MOPAC internal coordinates of N, CA, C and O (Angstrom, degrees):
PM7 1SCF
backbone

  N    0.0000 0     0.00 0     0.00 0    0    0    0
  C    1.4451 1     0.00 0     0.00 0    1    0    0
  C    1.4010 1   110.06 1     0.00 0    2    1    0
  O    1.2310 1   116.80 1   -38.10 1    3    2    1
  N    1.4111 1   123.68 1   141.90 1    3    2    1
  C    1.4148 1   123.59 1   172.85 1    5    3    2
  C    1.4860 1   112.54 1  -147.15 1    6    5    3
  O    1.2310 1   120.49 1   -19.24 1    7    6    5
  N    1.3698 1   116.67 1   160.76 1    7    6    5
  C    1.4229 1   118.81 1  -178.30 1    9    7    6
  C    1.5742 1   103.29 1  -119.71 1   10    9    7
  O    1.2310 1   119.14 1   -36.22 1   11   10    9
  N    1.2780 1   119.25 1   143.78 1   11   10    9
  C    1.4280 1   117.34 1   174.21 1   13   11   10
  C    1.6050 1   107.73 1  -139.44 1   14   13   11
  O    1.2310 1   122.00 1   -35.04 1   15   14   13
  N    1.3494 1   113.78 1   144.96 1   15   14   13
  C    1.4880 1   120.23 1   179.20 1   17   15   14
  C    1.5112 1   111.68 1    90.07 1   18   17   15
  O    1.2310 1   117.71 1   169.03 1   19   18   17
  N    1.1979 1   121.97 1   -10.97 1   19   18   17
  C    1.4700 1   124.75 1  -178.25 1   21   19   18
  C    1.5084 1   112.58 1   -78.21 1   22   21   19
  O    1.2310 1   120.60 1   -65.12 1   23   22   21
  N    1.3080 1   116.45 1   114.88 1   23   22   21
  C    1.3868 1   121.39 1  -179.17 1   25   23   22
  C    1.5476 1   111.89 1  -109.20 1   26   25   23
  O    1.2310 1   123.48 1   138.94 1   27   26   25
  N    1.3915 1   110.93 1   -41.06 1   27   26   25
  C    1.4655 1   120.24 1  -169.37 1   29   27   26
  C    1.5602 1   107.68 1   -75.71 1   30   29   27
  O    1.2310 1   120.63 1   134.81 1   31   30   29
  N    1.3186 1   116.40 1   -45.19 1   31   30   29
  C    1.5144 1   126.28 1  -175.56 1   33   31   30
  C    1.4905 1   107.62 1  -107.75 1   34   33   31
  O    1.2310 1   121.40 1   -50.84 1   35   34   33
  N    1.2907 1   114.93 1   129.16 1   35   34   33
  C    1.4872 1   116.81 1   176.14 1   37   35   34
  C    1.4913 1   115.76 1   -87.10 1   38   37   35
  O    1.2310 1   119.11 1    -7.75 1   39   38   37
  N    1.2963 1   119.31 1   172.25 1   39   38   37
  C    1.5041 1   122.98 1  -179.00 1   41   39   38
  C    1.5681 1   103.67 1   -63.89 1   42   41   39
  O    1.2310 1   119.04 1   145.97 1   43   42   41
  N    1.3564 1   119.44 1   -34.03 1   43   42   41
  C    1.4552 1   113.47 1   179.48 1   45   43   42
  C    1.4651 1   115.13 1   -69.59 1   46   45   43
  O    1.2310 1   118.51 1   160.51 1   47   46   45
  N    1.3605 1   120.45 1   -19.49 1   47   46   45
  C    1.4581 1   127.36 1   178.50 1   49   47   46
  C    1.5710 1   105.40 1   -76.93 1   50   49   47
  O    1.2310 1   120.92 1   140.86 1   51   50   49
  N    1.3407 1   115.85 1   -39.14 1   51   50   49
  C    1.4372 1   117.56 1  -163.06 1   53   51   50
  C    1.5750 1   113.30 1   -92.21 1   54   53   51
  O    1.2310 1   124.99 1   135.87 1   55   54   53
  N    1.3706 1   108.02 1   -44.13 1   55   54   53
  C    1.5544 1   116.06 1  -173.93 1   57   55   54
  C    1.4861 1   119.17 1   -56.33 1   58   57   55
  O    1.2310 1   117.66 1   151.12 1   59   58   57
  N    1.2973 1   122.05 1   -28.88 1   59   58   57
  C    1.4447 1   122.44 1   175.30 1   61   59   58
  C    1.5169 1   113.93 1   -69.29 1   62   61   59
  O    1.2310 1   120.88 1   168.82 1   63   62   61
  N    1.3543 1   115.91 1   -11.18 1   63   62   61
  C    1.4497 1   118.15 1   179.35 1   65   63   62
  C    1.5296 1   111.25 1   -93.61 1   66   65   63
  O    1.2310 1   120.22 1   176.51 1   67   66   65
  N    1.3209 1   117.19 1    -3.49 1   67   66   65
  C    1.4876 1   120.90 1  -173.19 1   69   67   66
  C    1.4811 1   114.92 1   -89.00 1   70   69   67
  O    1.2310 1   121.06 1   -25.94 1   71   70   69
  N    1.3276 1   115.58 1   154.06 1   71   70   69
  C    1.3817 1   125.81 1   177.76 1   73   71   70
  C    1.5449 1   104.92 1   -97.36 1   74   73   71
  O    1.2310 1   119.81 1   137.07 1   75   74   73
  N    1.3168 1   117.98 1   -42.93 1   75   74   73
  C    1.5061 1   121.62 1  -175.54 1   77   75   74
  C    1.5334 1   102.93 1   -66.22 1   78   77   75
  O    1.2310 1   122.75 1   -50.20 1   79   78   77
  N    1.3666 1   112.34 1   129.80 1   79   78   77
  C    1.4020 1   124.52 1  -179.62 1   81   79   78
  C    1.5593 1   111.42 1  -124.98 1   82   81   79
  O    1.2310 1   118.39 1   -37.69 1   83   82   81
  N    1.3239 1   120.67 1   142.31 1   83   82   81
  C    1.3716 1   124.17 1   179.18 1   85   83   82
  C    1.5354 1   106.98 1   -66.89 1   86   85   83
  O    1.2310 1   120.50 1   -44.26 1   87   86   85
  N    1.4063 1   116.64 1   135.74 1   87   86   85
  C    1.5070 1   118.94 1   179.72 1   89   87   86
  C    1.5284 1   113.88 1    85.82 1   90   89   87
  O    1.2310 1   116.58 1   171.48 1   91   90   89
  N    1.4012 1   124.10 1    -8.52 1   91   90   89
  C    1.2249 1   123.70 1  -172.21 1   93   91   90
  C    1.6239 1   110.63 1  -106.75 1   94   93   91
  O    1.2310 1   118.18 1   -22.04 1   95   94   93
  N    1.2823 1   121.08 1   157.96 1   95   94   93
  C    1.4157 1   120.74 1   179.32 1   97   95   94
  C    1.5822 1   109.55 1   -55.56 1   98   97   95
  O    1.2310 1   119.57 1   -37.87 1   99   98   97
  N    1.3127 1   118.43 1   142.13 1   99   98   97
  C    1.4751 1   126.40 1  -175.71 1  101   99   98
  C    1.5630 1   103.45 1   -96.61 1  102  101   99
  O    1.2310 1   122.76 1   -54.11 1  103  102  101
  N    1.4117 1   112.31 1   125.89 1  103  102  101
  C    1.4701 1   124.51 1   168.02 1  105  103  102
  C    1.4594 1   114.30 1  -115.40 1  106  105  103
  O    1.2310 1   119.38 1   -59.89 1  107  106  105
  N    1.2247 1   118.80 1   120.11 1  107  106  105
  C    1.4857 1   119.25 1  -177.91 1  109  107  106
  C    1.5829 1   114.01 1   -51.54 1  110  109  107
  O    1.2310 1   121.29 1   140.87 1  111  110  109
  N    1.2874 1   115.13 1   -39.13 1  111  110  109
  C    1.4584 1   122.11 1   176.81 1  113  111  110
  C    1.4789 1   113.90 1   -53.96 1  114  113  111
  O    1.2310 1   120.21 1   146.12 1  115  114  113
  N    1.3760 1   117.21 1   -33.88 1  115  114  113
  C    1.3660 1   124.75 1  -173.46 1  117  115  114
  C    1.5796 1   106.10 1   -80.68 1  118  117  115
  O    1.2310 1   119.27 1   147.78 1  119  118  117
  N    1.3251 1   118.99 1   -32.22 1  119  118  117
  C    1.4289 1   118.89 1   177.39 1  121  119  118
  C    1.5878 1   108.15 1   -67.28 1  122  121  119
  O    1.2310 1   121.88 1   140.01 1  123  122  121
  N    1.3992 1   114.00 1   -39.99 1  123  122  121
  C    1.4798 1   118.56 1   176.52 1  125  123  122
  C    1.5173 1   110.28 1   -58.41 1  126  125  123
  O    1.2310 1   120.64 1   137.27 1  127  126  125
  N    1.3999 1   116.39 1   -42.73 1  127  126  125
  C    1.5010 1   121.20 1   178.29 1  129  127  126
  C    1.5585 1   109.07 1   -59.78 1  130  129  127
  O    1.2310 1   119.27 1   139.36 1  131  130  129
  N    1.4170 1   119.00 1   -40.64 1  131  130  129
  C    1.3596 1   116.85 1  -173.59 1  133  131  130
  C    1.5257 1   112.21 1   -75.64 1  134  133  131
  O    1.2310 1   119.91 1   151.92 1  135  134  133
  N    1.3332 1   117.78 1   -28.08 1  135  134  133
  C    1.4265 1   123.65 1   170.49 1  137  135  134
  C    1.6255 1   111.80 1   -55.06 1  138  137  135
  O    1.2310 1   124.38 1   131.90 1  139  138  137
  N    1.3940 1   109.20 1   -48.10 1  139  138  137
  C    1.4806 1   115.16 1   178.95 1  141  139  138
  C    1.5341 1   111.01 1   -66.97 1  142  141  139
  O    1.2310 1   120.80 1   142.75 1  143  142  141
  N    1.3543 1   116.08 1   -37.25 1  143  142  141
  C    1.4888 1   118.47 1   176.87 1  145  143  142
  C    1.4443 1   115.15 1   -61.54 1  146  145  143
  O    1.2310 1   121.91 1   149.48 1  147  146  145
  N    1.4203 1   113.95 1   -30.52 1  147  146  145
  C    1.6176 1   113.21 1  -177.38 1  149  147  146
  C    1.5491 1   102.42 1   -76.08 1  150  149  147
  O    1.2310 1   118.70 1   134.22 1  151  150  149
  N    1.3909 1   120.09 1   -45.78 1  151  150  149
  C    1.4098 1   123.85 1   178.57 1  153  151  150
  C    1.5266 1   112.19 1   -52.56 1  154  153  151
  O    1.2310 1   120.15 1   134.63 1  155  154  153
  N    1.3503 1   117.31 1   -45.37 1  155  154  153
  C    1.4277 1   120.24 1  -179.52 1  157  155  154
  C    1.4450 1   111.66 1   -69.30 1  158  157  155
  O    1.2310 1   118.81 1   146.31 1  159  158  157
  N    1.3168 1   119.86 1   -33.69 1  159  158  157
  C    1.6219 1   117.48 1   177.51 1  161  159  158
  C    1.4944 1   103.93 1   -69.69 1  162  161  159
  O    1.2310 1   115.19 1   143.40 1  163  162  161
  N    1.3018 1   126.72 1   -36.60 1  163  162  161
  C    1.4101 1   116.07 1  -178.90 1  165  163  162
  C    1.4499 1   110.65 1   -75.24 1  166  165  163
  O    1.2310 1   119.48 1   141.16 1  167  166  165
  N    1.3297 1   118.60 1   -38.84 1  167  166  165
  C    1.5623 1   122.33 1   175.39 1  169  167  166
  C    1.5493 1   110.59 1   -52.91 1  170  169  167
  O    1.2310 1   120.60 1   139.86 1  171  170  169
  N    1.4026 1   116.47 1   -40.14 1  171  170  169
  C    1.4221 1   118.42 1  -179.18 1  173  171  170
  C    1.5875 1   113.56 1   -64.42 1  174  173  171
  O    1.2310 1   123.06 1   158.72 1  175  174  173
  N    1.3388 1   111.75 1   -21.28 1  175  174  173
  C    1.5635 1   116.11 1   175.78 1  177  175  174
  C    1.5281 1   110.07 1   -96.96 1  178  177  175
  O    1.2310 1   118.64 1  -173.35 1  179  178  177
  N    1.2792 1   120.20 1     6.65 1  179  178  177
  C    1.4673 1   119.89 1   178.92 1  181  179  178
  C    1.5898 1   114.36 1    93.26 1  182  181  179
  O    1.2310 1   118.52 1  -172.45 1  183  182  181
  N    1.2883 1   120.42 1     7.55 1  183  182  181
  C    1.3611 1   125.52 1  -179.28 1  185  183  182
  C    1.6445 1   113.30 1  -104.85 1  186  185  183
  O    1.2310 1   124.04 1  -100.10 1  187  186  185
  N    1.3217 1   109.85 1    79.90 1  187  186  185
  C    1.5012 1   116.74 1  -164.93 1  189  187  186
  C    1.5066 1   113.38 1   -83.23 1  190  189  187
  O    1.2310 1   120.92 1   176.93 1  191  190  189
  N    1.3240 1   115.85 1    -3.07 1  191  190  189
  C    1.4154 1   116.60 1   179.85 1  193  191  190
  C    1.5505 1   111.91 1  -115.58 1  194  193  191
  O    1.2310 1   117.33 1  -149.67 1  195  194  193
  N    1.2512 1   122.69 1    30.33 1  195  194  193
  C    1.4714 1   124.46 1   175.96 1  197  195  194
  C    1.5149 1   105.47 1   -70.19 1  198  197  195
  O    1.2310 1   121.95 1   -52.62 1  199  198  197
  N    1.3992 1   113.88 1   127.38 1  199  198  197
  C    1.4422 1   122.47 1   173.51 1  201  199  198
  C    1.5230 1   111.41 1   -94.03 1  202  201  199
  O    1.2310 1   118.44 1   -43.41 1  203  202  201
  N    1.2288 1   120.58 1   136.59 1  203  202  201
  C    1.4752 1   124.64 1  -179.31 1  205  203  202
  C    1.6010 1   107.23 1  -128.90 1  206  205  203
  O    1.2310 1   125.13 1   -54.30 1  207  206  205
  N    1.2667 1   107.75 1   125.70 1  207  206  205
  C    1.5648 1   113.60 1   177.65 1  209  207  206
  C    1.5835 1   105.82 1  -123.85 1  210  209  207
  O    1.2310 1   119.72 1   -62.35 1  211  210  209
  N    1.3362 1   118.13 1   117.65 1  211  210  209
  C    1.4476 1   115.27 1   172.55 1  213  211  210
  C    1.5746 1   111.05 1   -83.11 1  214  213  211
  O    1.2310 1   121.42 1   -39.70 1  215  214  213
  N    1.3040 1   114.89 1   140.30 1  215  214  213
  C    1.5290 1   120.65 1   172.55 1  217  215  214
  C    1.5164 1   105.86 1  -118.26 1  218  217  215
  O    1.2310 1   122.49 1   -51.77 1  219  218  217
  N    1.3046 1   112.84 1   128.23 1  219  218  217
  C    1.4955 1   122.83 1   179.60 1  221  219  218
  C    1.5326 1   111.65 1  -112.68 1  222  221  219
  O    1.2310 1   121.91 1   -53.09 1  223  222  221
  N    1.3345 1   113.94 1   126.91 1  223  222  221
  C    1.4426 1   121.52 1   178.76 1  225  223  222
  C    1.5007 1   104.42 1  -111.27 1  226  225  223
  O    1.2310 1   115.54 1   -64.65 1  227  226  225
  N    1.2819 1   126.07 1   115.35 1  227  226  225
  C    1.3774 1   130.33 1   177.22 1  229  227  226
  C    1.4716 1   111.40 1   -94.26 1  230  229  227
  O    1.2310 1   118.75 1   -52.74 1  231  230  229
  N    1.3929 1   120.00 1   127.26 1  231  230  229
  C    1.5078 1   121.12 1   175.50 1  233  231  230
  C    1.6091 1    96.43 1  -109.38 1  234  233  231
  O    1.2310 1   123.29 1   -67.77 1  235  234  233
  N    1.3633 1   111.30 1   112.23 1  235  234  233
  C    1.4611 1   114.30 1  -176.67 1  237  235  234
  C    1.6276 1   106.22 1   -82.62 1  238  237  235
  O    1.2310 1   120.89 1   164.68 1  239  238  237
  N    1.2420 1   115.91 1   -15.32 1  239  238  237
  C    1.5724 1   116.53 1  -179.65 1  241  239  238
  C    1.4384 1   104.53 1   -80.33 1  242  241  239
  O    1.2310 1   116.68 1   126.94 1  243  242  241
  N    1.2333 1   123.92 1   -53.06 1  243  242  241
  C    1.5022 1   128.63 1   179.40 1  245  243  242
  C    1.4969 1   115.88 1   -77.96 1  246  245  243
  O    1.2310 1   122.57 1   167.63 1  247  246  245
  N    1.2688 1   112.69 1   -12.37 1  247  246  245
  C    1.6003 1   119.77 1  -178.58 1  249  247  246
  C    1.3441 1   116.32 1    55.34 1  250  249  247
  O    1.2310 1   121.09 1  -134.20 1  251  250  249
  N    1.4042 1   115.53 1    45.80 1  251  250  249
  C    1.4599 1   125.19 1  -178.21 1  253  251  250
  C    1.5646 1   111.08 1  -128.29 1  254  253  251
  O    1.2310 1   119.53 1   -19.08 1  255  254  253
  N    1.2126 1   118.50 1   160.92 1  255  254  253
  C    1.3926 1   125.91 1   176.61 1  257  255  254
  C    1.5792 1   113.07 1  -124.08 1  258  257  255
  O    1.2310 1   119.12 1   -53.17 1  259  258  257
  N    1.2680 1   119.29 1   126.83 1  259  258  257
  C    1.4351 1   123.54 1   177.19 1  261  259  258
  C    1.5554 1   101.62 1  -104.05 1  262  261  259
  O    1.2310 1   122.89 1   -48.24 1  263  262  261
  N    1.3570 1   112.07 1   131.76 1  263  262  261
  C    1.4806 1   124.00 1  -177.63 1  265  263  262
  C    1.5054 1   106.50 1  -120.72 1  266  265  263
  O    1.2310 1   124.02 1   -50.76 1  267  266  265
  N    1.3884 1   109.90 1   129.24 1  267  266  265
  C    1.4412 1   117.68 1   173.59 1  269  267  266
  C    1.6655 1   104.28 1  -127.85 1  270  269  267
  O    1.2310 1   123.82 1   -50.80 1  271  270  269
  N    1.3220 1   110.28 1   129.20 1  271  270  269
  C    1.4839 1   115.44 1   174.89 1  273  271  270
  C    1.4498 1   105.70 1  -103.80 1  274  273  271
  O    1.2310 1   121.17 1   -70.11 1  275  274  273
  N    1.4395 1   115.37 1   109.89 1  275  274  273
  C    1.4354 1   123.30 1   176.87 1  277  275  274
  C    1.6293 1   106.61 1   -87.63 1  278  277  275
  O    1.2310 1   123.32 1   -62.01 1  279  278  277
  N    1.3233 1   111.24 1   117.99 1  279  278  277
  C    1.4360 1   122.97 1   179.20 1  281  279  278
  C    1.4836 1   119.24 1  -101.10 1  282  281  279
  O    1.2310 1   115.43 1   -53.11 1  283  282  281
  N    1.2873 1   126.27 1   126.89 1  283  282  281
  C    1.4042 1   127.19 1   175.42 1  285  283  282
  C    1.5674 1   106.54 1  -116.09 1  286  285  283
  O    1.2310 1   119.57 1   -77.47 1  287  286  285
  N    1.3842 1   118.43 1   102.53 1  287  286  285
  C    1.3714 1   125.99 1  -175.08 1  289  287  286
  C    1.5317 1   107.69 1   -74.97 1  290  289  287
  O    1.2310 1   121.34 1   -48.76 1  291  290  289
  N    1.3449 1   115.04 1   131.24 1  291  290  289
  C    1.3792 1   123.32 1   176.37 1  293  291  290
  C    1.4743 1   113.42 1   -95.12 1  294  293  291
  O    1.2310 1   117.81 1    -0.24 1  295  294  293
  N    1.3576 1   121.77 1   179.76 1  295  294  293
  C    1.4603 1   124.45 1   178.74 1  297  295  294
  C    1.6315 1   110.42 1   -69.65 1  298  297  295
  O    1.2310 1   123.15 1   -21.59 1  299  298  297
  N    1.2880 1   111.57 1   158.41 1  299  298  297
  C    1.5057 1   117.32 1   175.50 1  301  299  298
  C    1.5337 1   106.31 1   -74.03 1  302  301  299
  O    1.2310 1   119.61 1   -31.93 1  303  302  301
  N    1.2638 1   118.36 1   148.07 1  303  302  301
  C    1.4324 1   127.59 1  -171.84 1  305  303  302
  C    1.5316 1   107.80 1  -123.36 1  306  305  303
  O    1.2310 1   120.85 1   -48.06 1  307  306  305
  N    1.3536 1   115.98 1   131.94 1  307  306  305
  C    1.4946 1   118.17 1   179.10 1  309  307  306
  C    1.4679 1   106.87 1  -126.81 1  310  309  307
  O    1.2310 1   118.93 1   -29.32 1  311  310  309
  N    1.2532 1   119.64 1   150.68 1  311  310  309
  C    1.4324 1   128.27 1   177.95 1  313  311  310
  C    1.4923 1   111.42 1   -81.28 1  314  313  311
  O    1.2310 1   121.68 1   -56.38 1  315  314  313
  N    1.3597 1   114.40 1   123.62 1  315  314  313
  C    1.5241 1   119.00 1  -177.69 1  317  315  314
  C    1.5752 1   108.30 1   -85.51 1  318  317  315
  O    1.2310 1   122.82 1   130.64 1  319  318  317
  N    1.3605 1   112.21 1   -49.36 1  319  318  317
  C    1.4752 1   120.88 1  -171.59 1  321  319  318
  C    1.4722 1   108.83 1  -145.27 1  322  321  319
  O    1.2310 1   121.58 1   -48.99 1  323  322  321
  N    1.2330 1   114.59 1   131.01 1  323  322  321
  C    1.6183 1   119.63 1   174.02 1  325  323  322
  C    1.5137 1   107.38 1  -113.22 1  326  325  323
  O    1.2310 1   122.14 1   -54.95 1  327  326  325
  N    1.3372 1   113.50 1   125.05 1  327  326  325
  C    1.4258 1   118.19 1   175.20 1  329  327  326
  C    1.5226 1   111.86 1  -111.13 1  330  329  327
  O    1.2310 1   119.04 1   -44.17 1  331  330  329
  N    1.2815 1   119.44 1   135.83 1  331  330  329
  C    1.4810 1   121.31 1   179.70 1  333  331  330
  C    1.5813 1   105.03 1  -123.26 1  334  333  331
  O    1.2310 1   123.23 1   -50.08 1  335  334  333
  N    1.2657 1   111.41 1   129.92 1  335  334  333
  C    1.4632 1   124.49 1  -176.83 1  337  335  334
  C    1.6305 1   111.21 1  -118.11 1  338  337  335
  O    1.2310 1   121.78 1   -27.38 1  339  338  337
  N    1.2666 1   114.19 1   152.62 1  339  338  337
  C    1.4271 1   114.84 1   171.08 1  341  339  338
  C    1.4188 1   117.52 1   109.91 1  342  341  339
  O    1.2310 1   120.10 1   180.00 1  343  342  341

């Protein structure tokens, strides 16, 4: 597993949130969870428009999957005004 494009958050910041683990069986739903975990980690820092694209490379001979999460970090977002109704 690898990360690409991440400058703000390091692998050490992101990897503890992941379900996909090296050497373990790969489940596609875990890859989706990890995509969401990356977006959440950026959102927690105020970067709500981080794009995450997983790239899967299947080795049919070795029966393994290499996963790379390509991250495009967006600008930091701030709340200008908050309106509460009701």
